[in-house]
N, C-alpha and C positions, 0 to 999 in steps of 0.2 A: 382372334383365336385365344383360347384361355391358356393359362400357364401350364396346366397339366398336359394338354395336347402338345404344346410346343416343347416341353421337356421330353416327351416321348420321342420326338424326332431328333434330339441331340445325339442319340446313340445309333450307331449303325446296327444292322441286323447281325453282323458277325460279333460285335461287342455284346449285344443282348444274348446271343446264343452262347457265347463263351461264359458270360456271367451266370446264365441259367444252368449250364452244364456243371459249372463249379459248385453252385449252390446245391444242385441235385446230388452230386458226388459226395459233398460234405454232410448233407442232412437227410437224404432219402431213407437210409436204414433206421435212423433215429425216429423219423416221422412214421415209418412203417410200423415200428414197434408200438408207438402210441396209438395209432389209428386202429391197427389190427387188435390191439389189446382192448379197445373199446367196442369194436364191432364183432370180433370173432368170426369174420367172413373174409377170406382172402380176396375174392373178386370185388367185393364191395370196398374193401380197404384200398385196392389198386385204383378203383374209380375215384375215390375221394382224393387220393394223392395226385392223380392226374388233374383233377379240378383245381387243387391247391396250386400246382405248378403252372397251370394256365392262368390263374389269378395273379401269380407272381410275374409272369411274362408281361402282363398288362400294367404293372405297377413299378415304375422306375425307382420309386422311393425304397421299395423292398429289394428289388433286383440289384441296385448299385450301392446299397448301404451295408457295410460289413458289420458294424457294431451292434445292430439290433435285429439282425436277420432271424435269429432263432425265436425271438419274441414275436416278430411279425408272422413267422410261419406258424407258431402256436395259435395266434389269434385267427389266422386263416383256417387252420385245422378245426379249431373250436367252432368257428362259424359254420363250416361245412358239416361238421358232425351234428350241430344243433338243428340243421335243416334236414337231416336224414330221418 
């Protein structure tokens, strides 16, 4: 089993859920403003944000690291926006 998979299992679902909810509460409005500002389409912006937070759920490095979360979220947003 590789290190990334084993790291994913170090955290319980409740720990992951709590971390994601906290990140969402702290950064969703900020991300919304950036994404909506680029797309000018509410529904599309909501879809992009949903994909970004799904990506976060899969990445413990982003989900459980406080010091660079905003930078990681920006990279995920930029990646999603460039694929649009």
